[in-house]
C-alpha positions, 0 to 999 in steps of 0.5 A: 829406693825409687827408681824415677824417669825424668822425660823432657817431651818436645814437639812443635808443628807450628813455629812463631808467626813472627820468625824470620824468615818464615818456617815451614810448619808441620803437621806429625810432631804433635802426634809424635809427642802424645804417642810418646807421652802416652806410652810411657804414662801407661806402660811405667806408671801402669806395669812397672815398678818405676816413677814418671816424674811429672813437676808442678812447677814447670810443663815437662811435655812442651809444643808448640809455642810452650817448647820456647828455646828458655823453656827447654833449657829449662827443662833441661836445668831445673828438671831433668838435672834432677835425675840421679844414678838409679835414674831414667833421662829421656829427652825427644825432640820432634820438629824442625833440624837446621844449621846456624852458621858458627861463630869466628870463636868456634870455627876453628872446631867444626870443619864446613863452619855450620852447627846443626841445630834443633829450631825451638818455637822462638829460635828465628825472632829476634834475639832468639836461637836454635839450641845448637848441637853445643849447647845440647852436647853441653845440657846433655853433660849438665845431666850425666853429672849424676850418672843417670841413663840418658836417652836422646831421641831426634825426630828431625834432619841433621838428628843423623851426624839429599831430594825432593819428596812428597813427604814433609821433611823435618828439615828448615832452611839455616838461620843466616844471622851472625850469631855472637858467641855470648848467646850460647849457653854455655858462654859464663861456664868456666869449665866449659870455657877450659874445655872450648879453649883447650880444644884443638883441631884434631877435633875436625876430622870426626865431630866436637866432643868438646862436651862428654857426656855418657848417653844413647842417642837414636837419630831418625836418619843419616846425615845426609838423609831426611827425616819424612813425616808419614801417614799411620795405618790410621790416616794420622801424619806422623813423623816416620821415624816415631811412628815405627818407634813407636809401632815397636814398642807397643807391641813389645811385652817388657824390654827391648835391647836397644839395638834390637828396637832401632834393628827393627825399625830401621826394618820397617822403615826399609819397607816404607819410607825411602831413603831413611835408616834410623841410626844410633849412637853409643860410648860403647857398642856394648851399650847397645845391648842395654834394654830400651829406658834401663829397662824400666819398661815393665812386662805386661799380663798375658791377657786383657782385664774384661768388664761392663763399663756402665758409662758406655752401656759396654762392655770393655777391656783395658787396652787400646790404641797404646797398647798395639790392639788394632782397628777392624779392616775388611779383613776381619777384626781383632777375637777374643776368647773369656776366661774366669779370672785366675785362671792360669797359664796353661788353660787360657792356652785353651780355648775349648775353655773359654766362657765366652768370645768377643770381639772388639768394636771400637778402638779407643786410646787406653781401652776398647769397646768389645761386642760378645758374641759367644755368651755363656752366661757372663754378668755383667758385676764380674770382671774376666780375663780375655786373650787375643784368638785372632788379629786383624790385617790391614789392607794396603792402602792405594791410590787411581791416579787418574789425572794422565787422561786415559780413562779405558785405562783407570776404569778398566783398573777399578773394575779389576778391583772391584772383581780381583776378591774371592767369588767376583768381590772386591780385593780383600788386600787392598782399600783404595784411597782418595788422596796420595798423601794417605796411599802407601802407593798409587797405581796409573795408567799411561800409553797402554801400561800400568805404573805402581808407584811410591814416591814418585820412584817406580816399584816393580816393572810395567804393566805390560813392560813394553808398550804395544798396539794391544793396550789396555784390557781386562787382563792387564787391568787385573794382573795390575791388581794382583801385583798390588795384592802381591805387595800387599802380603809382602808387607803384612808380613814385613809388620806382622808383629804379637800383640804385647800380651805375649809370653815371649819377650824380646830377648828370649830370642837373639838372631846374630848376622855374621860375615863369613865371605864379602867385605864388610862395609857397616856403616858402624861395628855395632851390628844395628845396620849391616852393611856386605860388598862383593869380592873381586877375586881375579877379575870375577865378582865372588857374592858373600856369604851370611852365618846366620845364628838363633839363639834360645835364651828362655828356658823351653823349647820354641820354635823358630823360622827366618824369612828373607823379604827381598826389594823384589817383594819376594818372601824364601826361607833361604836358611833352613831345611825346613819349609815349616819350622824348626825346634830350638831348644831351651839355651840351646843354638842353632846356625846356616850359612846361605850365599847371598847375592844381587838378582842378575835383572837387578844388577843388568839395569843399573841396582848395585845396593839389594836391601834383604829385610830378615825376618826372625818368627818365634812361636810356641808351638810349630807353624807353617811358614812355608805358606807365607813364600812368595817368588818374585811377582808372580801370581800367589801360590796355593795354601802350602799346609804340612797338617801341622795342628791349628791354632792360631798363629796358624790360622793367621798365616794363612790370612797373610798369604790367603785372606780365607777365615779358615776353622776356629782354633782350638789352642792359643799359641805365643809369638813374637818378630825382629828384624834385621835388615841386611844391604848387599852392595856389587859395585860397577865394574871401572873401564877405561876411558877412551882417547878415540871413542865414547865410554860407554856406561849402563848400556848406553844411558852414560857416555864419556865423549872421548878425551884425548889425554885423559888416562883414567878407569870410569864407572858408576855407584851410589852415595851411601857407597861414595860415603864410605870412605869419606868417615863422617864427612858428607860428599854432599855440600852443607847447603843441600841439606837446606831445603829439599824445594830446591834442591836434590840429588840428580841420579843416571838410573830410576830404581825401585825400592830402596836401591839408593840409585847410581848418582855418582862418578867415579874416577880411578887409576888416575893419571894426571886429573890437571888434563881436564880443563876449560879448554879441554873438559870431560863431556858426559852425555845423559840419557834425561831430559833438562826442564827448563826450571832444572839445572844440573851441578857437578860437585867433587871434593878434594877431601879440603873443599867442595869444587864446583866442577861445571854445568849441565846442559840441554841438547837439541835431542833431550840430552842431557850434557855436562861438561866438567871442566875441573877436576879435583885431586884424587881422594884415598879409596878402599879400591885404588891405591892411588885413589879415586875422583868421585863425581856428585851431580845435585839438581839444582830447581829454579821457581821461575817468574811464571810468566813468559821471558818476553824481555823485559817486564813488567808486571804487579808483583802480589807479595802474598804474606809467606813471601810467594809472588804471583805476577799480572803482567797485562798491561791494561790490568796494569794499567788501571792499577797504576791509575788507581794509585798514588804510591807505588814500589817499583823492583828492579833486579840485578845481574843475578836472579830475577825480581822473584827473590828479592819481592819477598822482602815487602812483606817479610820487612817490618816497619814500626810507626807510632807504635804499630807495626805493619809490612812494607807493602803496606806503606804503598799502593801497588807493587810493580817489578821489571825484569830484564834481560841482563847479558846481552842487552847493555845497561842503557838500552835496558835502562831505555827499555824500563822508560817505555815500559812505564810509561806504557802503564801511564807512570810518565812525568807530570802524572801525580804519582809517587815513583819509590825505585829499589834497584839491587847491583845492576840494577841501580846503573839502570836506574840512575842512567833512566833518571839521569838520561832517560828523563826518569827523575820526572817520574821518580821520586826515590832511588834506593840502591843496595851493593850496586857498583857505582865505581864498578867490580874487580870481577871481568867475568860472569863465569868467573864471578859465578864460579867463584861463588858458586865455591865459596857458597858450596864451601860455607864461607861467607860470613852469612848463610847463603839460601840454597836458591842461589846456587840456581841464579848463579847455574842460570848464569853459566847457562847463559855462557855469556863472558863478559861484565864489560859494561860494570869492570873498573873505569869502563865506558859506561861509567865513567860516563856516568860519572858525567850525567848532570844532577838529575835533583832527584833522592839516592839512598845507598845501602852497602852490606860489609859482610864479605868471607869468614876472616879465617878464610882471609889470607893473613900476611904472607900466609897461604889462605883458605880462600885462596886455595880455594880459587887457585883450585877453581882457576888453576893457572890464571888465578890471578887474572879471575879473582883480584885478591888486593879486592877481597881484602879491602871492605866489601860484600862479596862482589863489590867494594863499598866505595864502588857502592857509596861513589856517588858525587856528594855534591848533587842536591839533595845530597846522596844518603849512604845509609849508616852503619854498613849493613850487616848482609853481603851481596846475596842476602840484601834481600833476605836476612833481618840486617838487610831487611831492617837498612831496606825500612830504615833507608824507605822510610828515614 
């Protein structure tokens, strides 16, 4: 029976132009899909008995505009579902991952009220939706009815079920729309509906598994990590995960198990990309021993076919980039030995029998052009066999960052590079590139020191380690270049992989790691990712012991050794006494035990996680692994040859270390490598918090101020360590996974390598967590300076809620004080019987106005199509534009944020007239923005200031201009006072108010309202998904330290005066949002609700003063009741127009959701 592979490949770089909001483009997804398509076509159709099914009635490769939601669903239902029990199914997605609000019908199935989603090309257009995780599970269950071998690969964020990186991240903000439950693809499937009905709350403890189907899933990253894009060796943009995956597959001859595949990919990712750990899931750990794609990838012959191509007028071999043939580098070329067709395996390994030699000159996707370098009369009419005898080693791509103004240091570094190679020639290990995006790392000069960094993370200590008066010298510049060469050698060993023509298959030698002592803290028992932790015995930390076992599963003797690649760029041989290679007879095993520890100098710098990569090398002949050893970051070691027989593989190992060409070899070796990454964890000791003196952590990097009543011990830890005890839950609120441009983890340490950094404060043995209050806070002083646009939010979880615990403030001496005003209750912990409290610190980035804060500000707002804003506040330029304009639109913000957060609406809101669509801003000649100080200046004062600013630029009575105002929240009260008391009715022709508390707000305190909103945002209890940048606006309110909303309180003197104002005879349009708290979180009769419990934990005994639960039961927009918003005297002429129906948005999202934008257009155009 024919065996088939049914594949559905989806890659999206560019999303629909009508997406709302716009979905940011990516650059590597199409390249990923092309790579996997080429791999499937080449390795299946040409090398195996399997057939790649390519339907004629619908596409199986969907890219960009082809990858619509319906096209992907059709691909599953009309293509993949045809697979039978003997077939293989592959679904591969490369694009944005995201989230969407769970419909009320599903709310009991998701602990966080959100679906994880894949964004289709048209997902964010009207009446279209992302593919939710439940829908993907349903589609897989339909495919699995005939029991094929099913593999799902997702290279996107949210695929493993916090940061700002220089790499592009495959993650888009969540869909803020309310999705109707009948829009799900299984809504009319009676069997699916029965499964939904049977689902219970127990599913929330892990993940929802209503549609279970046997399949293997490989994801690009963990749930709290991001999937990055990466520049490959040849300069092509790729997904980091997809690139390492396809590179590993290309260089594998025959099948490779899922376990070995993900181990190798993980090891490469750890060495090349920050904080991205590929994950694999299977119904049973034994499933991971299956071969990739069920063994559909055939074995390759041990040779290439050489022939003369008359069209290209060149000799070619039948393999190219898709087969792992590398491009030439400054290190050399791919060299070939040529043999007659029909030579047996033994003859192909005796290079003295070669009839010719050649080198690869041009690598194409499916073939490579070669140049014959030694000819013994080859005939252009005949074919020959060729074997690889030498491979080039790629240089390390380095960017010299020369924007620091340190010209002397930079010039010395360039000179050192030009002389670092043999005979005063340029370095053979390094290639300088013109752009940092093309570089593995950067080198910069600053204050007399050289710094080597990758992704803004220091890789090694600066040179010199301490700044001194000597400054830059030629010797120091050379030392910096030598350190780069050291990193290059380490990187060459990490990426060392055999050509896919090797006789040695992936399963010939099995490498396994067993933890003999120490605590196994691996995330899963499948053996793909190993984590081992020190154990504390009688107050002393004991390093773990590991056993490494090698098993030869082949029928011949093989030679092996295992390298240890450390985070300090050291390469060691710790397992066996032999420094060269160890012979393992057929079907035999060898094993070795070794103690592993984190070096003291790393521990002293606060490193608690230390990754090591074990690199297994297997060859058919003896080799000298010792030539690869290097200690730390010392100068390169001398070549240490043990006088072994010369062979192609030994010459390659020599070149890794020396770059010297060496003598030619007489024997061809087959060889293979595989890798396992092991993380060693050394928790920090917890120290007692003192009542009368500061508690110092990390030699003063962090200081806890004394607290008179809190009794607890404290230490710092990492996110992976802290996540261990929470299982599949995350310590990071989902809102922080929306957009890395606005949020990133705050770390107390800046580390190198793969160490995640100490970013979590852990309290253990806590006697009374309620001892910390707003009146008696726990304060941390951190030796880090915050920029004006940065805020710190400490967050804790009690197992039910994420709680905002306080705020961070800049100090006069350039440090940061973090004030904890509450603590969550302790949760279960493996280190403490009483549990522990883990506090995560998130850095929130706020996009400032781009102009000094000389409030008030009246500026021209130039809004681009993507929603970005450029302000022009020069008074004369504004005045000139006003003079040239007739129709003018003025935006005024509310108590939260500034006009930047509102103005994107003028480009995103679409007006339809006479069958034509155009943006809202096209209706006006000019868009202005008024920003004001809103906490220490009264509403009346701001109204007068608004009048003055408008008059200064020529907007006064009887000027013949048409001025419309769009005002949010408090901005509407300012506008009304200006119109009704300051003569604004002679200037303004239309006022649109959105969420304005015309009859007041129940919130008495800015601080209380901000903390309540933070609690709702972190726990996603709002009906609408809030954008991450809302957090920055709320923190800005907290930083202002103002506790008064007196003028906006119900019954305030100001509101009484406002109600007495005369009729201004100006048209008012009122927009009220009716989305508030998710229904499941609201009180039902006398039962405790989620919202009540959350507020109780935030405000404690004063909760009834802080929160008006009666208000929250009324129709409201989460900040203001609908009755208050609509409370303007209806007897006025013209009568205030209340837009009906109410807008399906809340106080935060009037200007970002489709419903809010539609209401705004309706208000301004009707």
